[in-house]
N, C-alpha and C positions, 0 to 999 in steps of 0.2 A: 821736448815740446814739438815745435815744427820749424821747418826751414823754408825761407822765402825763396822762390824761384824767379830770378830776374836775369835774363840774358845780358851779358856784360856790355854789348854794343847797343842795347836798346835804351831809349830815354825812359827813366822810371815813370810810371803812371802816377797821377795825383789822386789820392783818396782811396787807393786800393793797391793790391799787388797782382802781378801777372799769374803767379802760381804759388802753391804751398805744398810741401811734402810733409807728411806726418805719420806717426806710428802710434797705435793705441786703440782704445775702444771707440768705435765710430758711433756718433749720435746724429740721427736724422730728424730735424724738426720740420714738421709740415708748415705750409704757408700760414703765417700769423697776420691777422689784420688788426685794425685799430679799435677793436671793441674790448670791453672789460671782461672780467671772469664770468659775468652773467650773460655774455653774448649780447651786450647792449652798447650802442655807440653813445658816447658822451659829447662828441663834437664832430663837425664835418670839416674841420681845419686839417690840412695835410700835415702840418708840423706836429700837431697833437696826436693825430692818428699814427704818425710815424713813431712818436715816443711810445704810445701804447703798444703798437706792434712789436717794438724792440723789447719792451718790458715783458710782453707775452713770450717772446723768444727766450728771454732770460729765465722766466718761470718754468718753461718746459725743459730747458737745459738743466736747471737745478734738480729736476726729478731724476736725472741721470748722474748727478754729482758733478756736473760740468758748469763752467763759468764762461763768460764772454771771451776770455783769453784762449779758450779751447776752440773757438770758431775758426774754421779754415776756408769755408766757402759760404757765400751769401748771394741769394738771387732776389732782386726787387722787381715786382710787377707793379707798374704805375698806370693809372688811367689818364694822366695828363703830363706828358713830357715837358711841355712849356712851363707849367707851374713848378715842376720838379727842378728844372734848370734855373728858373727865376728865384727860387727859394733855397738854392743849394747851400748857401752859407748857414742858413737857419737849420737845415737838415744836418749839415756837418756838425753843428754845435750840439744838436740833440743826440747824434750818433756818438760823439765823443763823451757826452755826459752819461749815456746809457751803456755803450759797448766799450768805448775807450780806445781801441787799437784799430789802425787801418791795415795791419798786416794780414789782410783777408783777401782771398781771391773773390772778386765781386762781379756780378753782372746785373745790369738794370735794363729792363725792356718796357716799352709802352704796350699796353693791351687795350682792346676796345672796351672791355668791361671786366669787372670781377663778379663773382657769384653773388656776393652781398652787395646790393645796389648802393649803399652809402659808403662802402669801402673805397678809399682813394689809393691805398697801397697794400700790398701783401708781400711779406718777407719770409723766405725759407732759408734754413741754414743747415750746414753739415759741420759738426764739431768732432774733434778727436781728443779724447782724454788720455793722456800718457799713462 
């Protein structure tokens, strides 16, 4: 599978890992937003858009025979850092329900806007299938 990279003298991060080493078939998933398979938003709520974006990631991974456990890198693009931080526990619960593991190297950044005006979050991943 993959190996977590954590320097021994560093305090472990919460909610992600500092690095991952993996070997296998690489799968690159483009940024997924919180709309459904027909490219329609069903909600403007950050939590529900996050859930849908993660479900979209899972659907693309499945096309390569991959599952969430194969994710080694994830990048989140958010339009509202304050809302993300205020709702972190809810986001964590949705993440655990949808993806499961925090053994993923993650980055989250605030952006001024996403291409789709109603999108509040965009998530891209890299997975490695052993």
